[in-house]
C-alpha positions in Angstrom: 91.8 86.1 99.9 91.5 86.2 96.2 93.3 83.7 94.0 95.4 86.3 92.1 96.7 87.7 95.4 97.5 84.2 96.6 99.4 83.4 93.4 101.4 86.6 93.7 102.3 85.7 97.3 103.4 82.2 96.1 105.5 83.7 93.3 107.1 86.1 95.8 107.9 83.3 98.2 109.3 81.3 95.4 111.6 84.2 94.3 112.8 84.5 97.9 113.4 80.8 98.2 110.9 80.5 101.0 108.0 78.6 99.3 107.3 75.2 100.8 107.8 72.3 98.4 104.1 71.4 98.8 103.1 74.7 97.2 105.8 74.9 94.5 103.7 73.3 91.8 101.0 76.0 92.1 103.6 78.8 91.8 105.3 77.3 88.8 102.0 76.9 87.1 101.3 80.6 87.7 104.5 81.5 86.0 103.0 80.2 82.7 100.7 83.2 82.6 101.8 86.7 81.5 100.6 88.0 84.9 102.8 85.5 86.7 105.8 86.3 84.5 105.3 90.0 85.2 105.1 89.4 88.9 108.3 87.3 88.8 110.1 90.1 87.0 108.7 92.7 89.4 109.8 90.7 92.5 113.3 90.2 91.1 113.6 93.9 90.2 112.5 94.9 93.7 115.0 92.4 95.2 117.8 93.7 93.1 116.9 97.3 94.0 116.8 96.5 97.7 120.2 94.7 97.4 121.6 97.6 95.3 122.5 95.2 92.5 124.4 97.4 90.0 122.7 96.0 86.9 119.2 96.4 88.1 117.4 98.7 85.7 114.1 100.2 86.9 111.7 101.6 84.4 110.9 105.3 84.3 108.3 106.3 86.9 109.1 103.2 89.0 109.2 105.3 92.2 106.0 107.1 91.5 104.2 103.8 90.7 105.6 102.2 93.8 104.5 105.1 96.0 101.0 105.0 94.5 100.6 101.3 95.1 101.8 101.6 98.7 99.4 104.5 99.3 96.6 102.3 98.0 97.3 99.5 100.4 94.8 99.3 103.3 96.1 100.2 106.7 96.6 97.3 109.0 94.2 97.2 111.9 94.2 94.0 114.0 90.9 92.4 114.7 89.5 92.9 118.2 89.7 89.2 118.8 93.5 89.4 118.0 93.9 92.1 120.6 92.2 90.1 123.2 94.6 87.2 122.8 97.6 89.4 123.3 99.0 89.9 126.8 98.7 93.5 128.1 102.3 93.3 129.2 105.2 90.9 129.3 106.9 90.8 132.7 110.3 89.2 132.9 111.6 88.0 136.2 
């Protein structure tokens, strides 16, 4: 995983209050960069929009940019090894 993606994940977890204390220093250091600050704002805007916070102001074209980024995400395909570790069925007594 690339470093930039990992830092964005840390910032996201920090914004959600889910970042372990052991990783907090790295996320806070990332907030010193313009990219980290932009990610912080983006995660909070997304959270406000999801919670329908009345004072959340999304920039023009937000929906189109979000749709484009989602379309660019790779499809999830579990590795063959992951499938072999999963039970074929779960049977409850």
